[in-house]
Every structure is written in structure tokens, then in C-alpha cells.
C-alpha positions in Angstrom: -0.2 0.0 -0.1 1.6 3.4 -1.3 0.0 4.9 1.7 1.6 2.9 4.6 5.3 1.9 4.9 6.8 0.7 7.3 9.9 3.0 9.4 13.7 0.8 10.1 12.9 1.4 14.1 9.7 -0.3 13.9 6.9 1.8 13.8 4.2 3.0 10.6 4.0 6.0 8.5 0.4 6.5 7.6 -0.1 9.3 5.0 -3.3 10.8 5.1 -5.9 13.3 3.7 -8.2 14.8 5.0 -12.0 16.1 4.8 -12.6 18.4 7.7 -16.2 19.6 8.3 -17.9 16.1 6.8 -21.2 14.7 8.0 -19.6 12.3 9.8 -16.1 10.2 10.6 -15.1 7.9 8.2 -12.5 6.3 6.1 -13.6 6.8 2.6 -11.2 5.1 -0.1 -7.4 6.3 -1.7 -7.2 10.3 -2.7 -3.9 10.1 -4.8 -1.4 8.1 -3.1 -3.3 9.0 0.3 -5.9 7.5 2.1 -8.3 9.6 2.3 -10.4 10.5 5.9 -13.5 13.1 7.2 -14.3 14.6 9.5 -16.6 16.2 11.3 -14.7 19.0 12.9 -13.3 22.6 11.4 -9.8 22.9 10.8 -9.3 25.5 13.6 -7.0 25.4 16.5 -5.9 21.9 15.9 -9.4 20.3 16.3 -9.2 18.4 13.0 -5.5 17.1 14.1 -6.7 16.3 17.4 -10.1 14.7 15.7 -6.9 12.5 13.0 -5.5 11.1 16.3 -8.9 10.2 18.4 -10.2 8.8 15.1 -7.8 6.8 14.6 -7.2 5.6 17.8 -10.4 4.2 18.3 -9.8 2.6 14.7 -6.6 1.1 15.8 -7.7 0.3 19.3 -4.7 1.8 20.8 -3.8 4.7 23.6 -4.0 8.3 21.5 0.2 8.4 23.1 0.8 5.9 20.3 -0.1 8.2 17.2 1.8 11.5 16.6 1.3 13.6 13.6 4.5 13.9 12.3 3.8 16.6 9.4 1.4 18.2 7.4 0.1 20.1 10.1 -1.5 23.1 8.4 -2.1 20.4 5.2 -4.9 18.1 4.1 -2.1 15.6 3.6 -0.6 14.4 6.7 1.8 11.7 8.1 0.9 9.9 10.8 3.3 7.8 12.6 2.1 4.8 14.7 4.1 2.8 17.1 3.4 -0.5 18.7 1.6 -1.7 16.0 3.0 -3.1 12.7 2.1 -2.8 9.2 0.2 -5.4 8.8 -2.4 -5.4 12.5 -2.9 -1.4 11.1 -3.3 -2.6 7.4 -6.1 -4.9 9.0 -7.2 -2.1 11.0 -8.0 0.3 8.5 -10.3 -1.7 6.3 
């Protein structure tokens, strides 16, 4: 999967395309090499970034502290670092 890769330290890097102010929180599919998610939260004061972390933590059943936005804080395309899970578990959690 082009949007998912394992880093040298064993963490997983996930590329997301975030669409804020949607009618509901959901995974949509692929968007230009990234996994697209829709969030109800507006992109104001970091609320959408917090919603990304909360959504992924709930979806993957891991603590929020295991998820870090590594890049794209002010962008719709974000690079998310996930600790404590391998790529296969992340992949199955996203399907």
C-alpha cells in the first residue's frame, strides 16, 4: 500500500488526506496516494489534528499517545507515525 510503510525503528508511517467539516467521521478510500478520511471537525485551532488522532486511536484500538502527527500539521495531507503496531495490524485495522 503506497500510503503505508514501515520505518527502520518498527513504527508505521501512514499518509492521510483529511477532509474536515464532513457530515460524519469515516474512512473513504484513496486520494492521490494517501488514505482519505472525512472528519466532522473544522480545521481550526488544531481541532482537526486532534480528531485525526482520536479517530485513528479508536479505529486501531490503541492509545492516543501511540499516534503522532509527524508532518502536515497545517495541511490536509498528513504523515502519521504509529508506534507499537506492525504494518499488517495497521492495514487490517484500516479495512
